[in-house]
C-alpha positions as CSV (number, residue, x, y, z in Angstrom):
1,M,-39.1,1.0,16.1
2,A,-38.9,-0.6,19.6
3,D,-41.9,-2.8,18.7
4,D,-40.0,-4.3,15.7
5,D,-37.0,-5.2,17.9
6,E,-39.2,-7.3,20.2
7,K,-40.0,-10.8,19.2
8,V,-43.5,-11.9,19.4
9,V,-43.9,-15.3,21.0
10,H,-46.7,-17.5,19.8
11,P,-47.9,-20.6,21.6
12,S,-46.6,-23.8,20.1
13,T,-48.9,-25.3,17.5
14,E,-46.8,-28.3,16.9
15,L,-48.3,-31.6,18.0
16,S,-46.4,-34.6,19.3
17,D,-46.2,-37.6,17.0
18,D,-48.7,-39.5,19.0
19,E,-51.3,-36.7,19.1
20,L,-50.9,-36.2,15.3
21,E,-51.2,-39.9,14.6
22,S,-54.4,-40.2,16.7
23,R,-56.0,-37.2,15.0
24,L,-55.2,-38.6,11.5
25,T,-56.6,-42.0,12.5
26,E,-59.8,-40.3,13.8
27,F,-60.1,-38.3,10.5
28,D,-59.6,-41.5,8.4
29,E,-62.3,-43.2,10.3
30,K,-64.7,-40.3,9.7
31,V,-63.9,-40.4,5.9
32,K,-64.5,-44.2,5.7
33,K,-67.7,-43.8,7.6
34,A,-68.9,-41.1,5.2
35,A,-67.9,-43.1,2.2
36,A,-69.8,-46.1,3.4
37,S,-73.0,-44.3,3.6
38,R,-75.1,-44.3,0.5
39,M,-76.3,-41.2,-1.2
40,P,-80.0,-40.9,-1.9
41,D,-81.2,-41.6,-5.5
42,V,-82.0,-38.8,-7.8
43,P,-85.7,-38.4,-8.1
44,E,-87.5,-38.8,-11.4
45,W,-88.3,-35.5,-13.1
46,N,-91.1,-35.7,-15.6
47,Y,-92.2,-32.1,-15.6
48,Q,-94.5,-31.1,-18.4
49,R,-96.2,-27.8,-18.8
50,P,-100.0,-27.9,-18.6
51,P,-101.7,-27.2,-21.9
52,K,-102.6,-23.6,-22.6
53,P,-106.3,-23.0,-22.0
54,P,-108.3,-21.8,-25.0
55,A,-108.9,-18.1,-25.4
56,A,-112.0,-16.9,-23.7
57,P,-114.8,-15.8,-26.1
58,A,-115.7,-12.2,-26.2
59,S,-118.3,-11.5,-23.6
60,A,-120.7,-8.6,-22.9
61,S,-118.3,-7.1,-20.4
62,S,-115.5,-6.9,-23.0
63,G,-117.9,-5.2,-25.4
64,I,-118.8,-2.6,-22.7
65,A,-115.1,-2.1,-21.9
66,F,-114.3,-1.5,-25.6
67,G,-117.2,1.0,-25.8
68,F,-115.9,2.9,-22.9
69,S,-112.4,2.9,-24.4
70,L,-113.8,4.4,-27.6
71,L,-115.7,7.0,-25.6
72,Y,-112.6,8.1,-23.7
73,T,-110.6,8.1,-27.0
74,L,-113.1,10.6,-28.4
75,L,-113.7,12.7,-25.3
76,G,-110.0,13.1,-24.3
77,P,-108.9,15.1,-27.4
78,I,-112.1,17.2,-27.3
79,I,-111.5,18.2,-23.7
80,G,-107.8,18.7,-24.3
81,G,-108.5,20.9,-27.3
82,Y,-111.0,22.9,-25.4
83,L,-108.6,23.5,-22.5
84,I,-105.7,24.5,-24.8
85,G,-108.0,26.9,-26.7
86,L,-109.2,28.3,-23.4
87,L,-105.6,28.8,-22.3
88,I,-104.9,30.7,-25.6
89,D,-108.1,32.8,-25.1
90,K,-107.0,33.8,-21.6
91,T,-103.4,34.6,-22.4
92,R,-104.0,36.3,-25.8
93,H,-107.2,38.0,-24.8
94,T,-109.0,36.5,-27.8
95,Q,-112.3,34.7,-28.4
96,G,-113.0,31.6,-30.4
97,A,-109.8,29.7,-29.8
98,S,-111.6,27.3,-27.5
99,T,-114.2,26.6,-30.2
100,I,-111.4,25.9,-32.7
101,G,-109.7,23.7,-30.1
102,V,-112.9,21.7,-29.7
103,L,-113.2,21.2,-33.5
104,I,-109.6,20.1,-33.8
105,G,-110.1,17.8,-30.8
106,M,-113.2,16.2,-32.4
107,A,-111.3,15.6,-35.6
108,G,-108.4,14.1,-33.7
109,G,-110.7,12.0,-31.5
110,F,-112.5,10.5,-34.5
111,V,-109.2,9.6,-36.2
112,A,-108.0,8.0,-33.0
113,M,-111.3,6.2,-32.5
114,V,-111.1,4.7,-36.0
115,L,-107.5,3.6,-35.4
116,V,-108.5,1.9,-32.1
117,A,-111.4,0.2,-33.8
118,M,-109.2,-1.1,-36.6
119,H,-106.7,-2.4,-34.2
120,R,-109.4,-4.2,-32.3
121,M,-110.7,-5.8,-35.5
122,K,-107.1,-7.1,-36.2
123,V,-106.8,-8.6,-32.8
124,D,-110.2,-10.3,-33.0
125,D,-109.3,-11.8,-36.4
126,K,-106.2,-13.4,-34.9
127,R,-108.2,-15.2,-32.3
């Protein structure tokens, strides 16, 4: 409470009339000088996008890539079916589940391969 009773004394920020008048005059001169300078002209903007290049024709490397994608599309389900069948054989102490898994994987792989090939034909027709 003792701090509230004391008055805080700040240095005087008031300027004399002559100092204020000189600062205002100096500020007016700076404003007039800035107004007298000319702003640069806005540059011309004629931006146009470059034309889209034509689609590249199918090459031998794209055919090889498509062949590998078909190969992996077929082999993935076969290997996955074998591993799932092997897991069933080991946990249930049975035989033949891995063979059934391979057969189911082959069927799924062929279906997936046909779907990928059909999709590729649609994409090629749009080019």
